[in-house]
ROGU-468770 format. One record per residue (C-alpha): residue number from 0; x, z, y. Coordinates in nm, 2 decimals. Layout:
BEGIN
{NUM, {X, Z, Y}}
...
# end
This chain:
BEGIN
{0, {10.33, 4.57, 12.53}}
{1, {10.40, 4.94, 12.48}}
{2, {10.17, 4.94, 12.17}}
{3, {10.36, 4.65, 12.01}}
{4, {10.70, 4.80, 12.10}}
{5, {10.59, 5.13, 11.95}}
{6, {10.46, 4.95, 11.64}}
{7, {10.80, 4.77, 11.60}}
{8, {10.96, 5.11, 11.55}}
{9, {10.74, 5.16, 11.24}}
{10, {10.85, 4.84, 11.07}}
{11, {11.15, 4.64, 10.96}}
{12, {10.97, 4.32, 11.06}}
{13, {10.66, 4.34, 11.28}}
{14, {10.38, 4.09, 11.20}}
{15, {10.10, 4.08, 11.45}}
{16, {9.76, 3.95, 11.39}}
{17, {9.58, 3.81, 11.69}}
{18, {9.20, 3.76, 11.69}}
{19, {9.09, 3.40, 11.72}}
{20, {8.88, 3.30, 12.02}}
{21, {8.57, 3.30, 11.80}}
{22, {8.63, 3.65, 11.66}}
{23, {8.71, 3.78, 12.00}}
{24, {8.39, 3.64, 12.14}}
{25, {8.19, 3.79, 11.85}}
{26, {8.34, 4.13, 11.92}}
{27, {8.36, 4.13, 12.30}}
{28, {8.08, 3.90, 12.41}}
{29, {8.04, 3.58, 12.61}}
{30, {8.32, 3.52, 12.87}}
{31, {8.58, 3.65, 12.63}}
{32, {8.85, 3.60, 12.56}}
{33, {9.00, 3.56, 12.90}}
{34, {9.31, 3.39, 12.76}}
{35, {9.30, 3.14, 12.47}}
{36, {9.42, 3.24, 12.13}}
{37, {9.74, 3.03, 12.13}}
{38, {9.84, 3.16, 12.47}}
{39, {9.78, 3.52, 12.35}}
{40, {9.98, 3.45, 12.04}}
{41, {10.26, 3.30, 12.25}}
{42, {10.27, 3.60, 12.49}}
{43, {10.27, 3.85, 12.19}}
{44, {10.56, 3.66, 12.03}}
{45, {10.77, 3.70, 12.34}}
{46, {10.75, 4.08, 12.33}}
{47, {11.07, 4.25, 12.20}}
{48, {11.03, 4.37, 11.85}}
{49, {10.77, 4.12, 11.74}}
{50, {10.89, 3.92, 11.44}}
{51, {10.59, 3.70, 11.35}}
{52, {10.24, 3.63, 11.50}}
{53, {9.94, 3.49, 11.32}}
{54, {9.59, 3.42, 11.44}}
{55, {9.31, 3.55, 11.21}}
{56, {8.95, 3.42, 11.23}}
{57, {8.76, 3.72, 11.09}}
{58, {8.62, 4.00, 11.30}}
{59, {8.84, 4.24, 11.12}}
{60, {9.20, 4.21, 11.00}}
{61, {9.10, 4.34, 10.66}}
{62, {9.14, 4.01, 10.47}}
{63, {9.48, 3.95, 10.64}}
{64, {9.60, 4.30, 10.54}}
{65, {9.49, 4.24, 10.18}}
{66, {9.69, 3.92, 10.17}}
{67, {10.02, 4.03, 10.34}}
{68, {10.00, 4.40, 10.24}}
{69, {10.22, 4.55, 10.51}}
{70, {10.39, 4.88, 10.44}}
{71, {10.25, 5.01, 10.76}}
{72, {9.93, 4.91, 10.94}}
{73, {9.94, 5.02, 11.31}}
{74, {9.64, 5.08, 11.53}}
{75, {9.62, 5.20, 11.89}}
{76, {9.54, 5.55, 12.02}}
{77, {9.17, 5.48, 12.04}}
{78, {9.18, 5.55, 11.67}}
{79, {9.29, 5.84, 11.45}}
{80, {9.44, 5.79, 11.11}}
{81, {9.10, 5.88, 10.96}}
{82, {8.89, 5.64, 11.18}}
{83, {9.09, 5.32, 11.13}}
{84, {8.84, 5.08, 10.98}}
{85, {9.09, 4.92, 10.75}}
{86, {9.23, 5.25, 10.62}}
{87, {9.10, 5.23, 10.27}}
{88, {9.23, 4.87, 10.22}}
{89, {9.58, 4.98, 10.33}}
{90, {9.58, 5.30, 10.12}}
{91, {9.45, 5.10, 9.81}}
{92, {9.77, 4.89, 9.80}}
{93, {10.00, 5.18, 9.88}}
{94, {10.05, 5.13, 10.25}}
{95, {10.01, 5.38, 10.53}}
{96, {9.84, 5.39, 10.87}}
{97, {10.02, 5.47, 11.19}}
{98, {9.87, 5.54, 11.53}}
{99, {10.10, 5.39, 11.80}}
{100, {10.11, 5.32, 12.17}}
{101, {10.01, 5.50, 12.48}}
{102, {9.66, 5.61, 12.58}}
{103, {9.41, 5.33, 12.59}}
{104, {9.33, 5.34, 12.97}}
{105, {9.41, 4.98, 13.07}}
{106, {9.20, 4.76, 12.85}}
{107, {9.09, 4.41, 12.95}}
{108, {8.73, 4.53, 12.94}}
{109, {8.80, 4.80, 13.20}}
{110, {9.00, 4.56, 13.42}}
{111, {8.71, 4.31, 13.41}}
{112, {8.46, 4.58, 13.49}}
{113, {8.66, 4.69, 13.80}}
{114, {8.68, 4.33, 13.91}}
{115, {8.30, 4.30, 13.88}}
{116, {8.26, 4.62, 14.08}}
{117, {8.11, 4.81, 13.80}}
# end
């Protein structure tokens, strides 16, 4: 929520790409996602500042970025402007990368690990 609210300050209209269930499973492994893609998209759309939500099927938002060409591509604090994987795509069409949100210390992965006693 804080990440998206911070991202909304970077944009006139915030468009959020949500990973599909298949791409989440590919990235995070079996048992993921915990919440289905449509429910995640619905939750994201209810957050103040979010204008539009779309579900993308690729493991990366690169193709989505190349199509919609946002002025600003926001990533969380687990990245730096130089380590954002989609950085070159964004810069190529004249966009910029912004790092937004609070420290990444409350991920779903860490919550699940705590629940499993790891």
